[in-house]
GUMARVO-408881 format. One line per field, with one value per residue (C-alpha): residue in three letters; chain; y, x, z. Coordinates in steps of 0.2 Angstrom, whole numbers. Example, Ala and Ser with C-alpha at 12.3 -4.5 7.8 and 13.67 -1.06 7.14 Angstrom:
rest = [ALA  SER]
kette = [A  A]
Y = [-22  -5]
X = [62  68]
Z = [39  36]
***
This chain:
rest = [MET  ARG  SER  SER  LEU  LEU  SER  ASN  LEU  LEU  HIS  ALA  THR  HIS  SER  GLN  VAL  TYR  GLN  SER  PHE  SER  TYR  ILE  SER  LYS  THR  LEU  LYS  LYS  PHE  GLU  ALA  SER  PHE  LYS  ASN  ARG  TYR  LYS  LEU  PHE  PHE  ASP  PRO  LYS  VAL  LEU  GLY  PHE  LEU  HIS  ILE  ILE  ASN  SER  TYR  LYS  ILE  LYS  LYS  LEU  THR  ASN  ARG  PHE  PRO  LEU  LYS  ASN  LYS  GLN  LYS  SER  LEU  GLU  ASN  LEU  HIS  LYS  SER  LEU  GLN  SER  ASN  LYS  LYS]
kette = [A  A  A  A  A  A  A  A  A  A  A  A  A  A  A  A  A  A  A  A  A  A  A  A  A  A  A  A  A  A  A  A  A  A  A  A  A  A  A  A  A  A  A  A  A  A  A  A  A  A  A  A  A  A  A  A  A  A  A  A  A  A  A  A  A  A  A  A  A  A  A  A  A  A  A  A  A  A  A  A  A  A  A  A  A  A  A]
Y = [118  101  109  119  106  96  109  110  93  91  106  102  94  79  81  95  82  71  78  84  63  64  75  70  52  64  70  53  43  58  59  37  35  51  40  24  33  40  23  13  -1  -4  -9  -22  -39  -46  -29  -34  -55  -50  -40  -53  -64  -60  -55  -72  -79  -64  -69  -88  -83  -77  -87  -106  -93  -92  -105  -105  -119  -106  -91  -78  -84  -84  -67  -61  -71  -60  -45  -49  -49  -34  -27  -32  -30  -11  -13]
X = [-41  -46  -60  -48  -36  -49  -57  -38  -33  -51  -48  -30  -21  -16  2  -2  -7  7  19  13  13  29  35  24  33  51  50  40  57  68  57  59  79  81  67  78  96  91  85  94  95  75  82  94  88  95  86  73  75  74  59  48  52  48  26  29  33  23  8  8  10  -10  -15  -8  -19  -35  -38  -45  -59  -71  -66  -80  -76  -54  -58  -71  -55  -45  -51  -54  -40  -32  -47  -41  -22  -23  -30]
Z = [-69  -72  -84  -94  -97  -104  -113  -119  -126  -131  -144  -145  -164  -161  -162  -146  -139  -141  -138  -118  -119  -122  -111  -98  -96  -97  -82  -76  -83  -77  -57  -59  -61  -48  -36  -38  -34  -21  -13  -22  -11  -11  -26  -22  -27  -12  0  -10  -8  7  12  1  14  30  21  14  33  41  27  34  51  48  38  50  64  54  42  26  31  33  28  32  52  47  41  57  67  60  62  79  82  73  86  99  97  91  111]
***
């Protein structure tokens, strides 16, 4: 299917290619709008800010736990810690 799509695009005229891409663009915009309507809560700036604070706290906690003085060693320690948490 990919090869037929590719060959169709190669042999298509400029207007056909433009129509195809404009159709794809419109479809993506419709999908984005429906996605945002469905998951409005996640696009609320307050919620996004809260999630950002939580993620930055997790990152800060990890970097404090494993200082980046010796990056390779800290990455190895992080890997060992993650492995021990899985067990």
